[in-house]
N, C-alpha and C positions, 0 to 999 in steps of 0.2 A: 719149567717154562723160562725162557730167556727174558731178562728184563730189557726194556728199550735202552739204547745207549745214547749218551749225549757227548758232544765234543767240547773239550776245553783247550784253548790255545794260549800260548804265552810268547811274548817277544823277549828275547834275551840277547845279551852281547855275545860276540864270537867266543870270548874266553869262557863264558858260562856254558855255552853249547859244547865247546870242546871238552870241558870237564865232565859234563853230563854224558857225552858220548863215550868218554874213556871209562867212566864208572860203569855205565850200562854194559859196555863191551866186556869188562872184567867179570861181570855176572852172567854174561850170555843172554842179555835182554836187549830189547830195543830201547831207545831213549824214551819213547812214550810209556812203555811198561815200567821202566825205572822211575820216571817222574811220578807216574800215578801211584806206584807202590810206596814211594817215599812220602808223597803228600798224604796218602791214605793213612799210613802209620803215624805220621805227625798229627793228623786230624784226630785219630783215635786217642793219642796221648793228651792232646789239648782238652778234648771232651772229658776224658777221665779226670784230669787234673782239676778242671773247673766244676765238675759235678759230684765228685766223690770226696767225702770228708774222711780223713784217716786220723784215728785216735790211738794213743798209746793204750796199753792194757789198763794202766792206772786211770787214765782219763775216761775210758769206756765204763769201768767199774763205778767211777764217781757219778757219771751221768745216769747210769741205771739205778744207783742208790737214790739220787735226787728224784727220779721218776717214781720210785717206790715209796719214798718218804719226803715229799716236797716240803720246803720250809714255809712257815707262815708268811703271808704277804706283808711287806713293810708299808710304811705310810705312803711312799711314792707310788707304789703299785696300786694301793687302794685309791689314791687320788686319780691316777690315770684311768682306772676302771670306772670311777664316777664320771670323769670327763667323757669317756667313750660312751657310756650309757646315755648321758645327756645329749651327746651329738647324734646318736642313733635315733633317739626319740624325737629330735627336732625336725 
């Protein structure tokens, strides 16, 4: 089933429009197709960059080790836990 479509418009300078037309023409696409595809790929890249955490092999092993064998809480963490419990009870 086709999804409903929405329109996106943008005002650009003549030089920007000329560049977009040239690039779209080289790919055999319309300006709209070219702009939408480029914007969509960039949106996917931004979403991935902002939502995915990439770790080295060494870092991922360290995190898994800490999850399996967490260190004892230090005094600062114990104090924060007491403060949190006091706040939640209040």
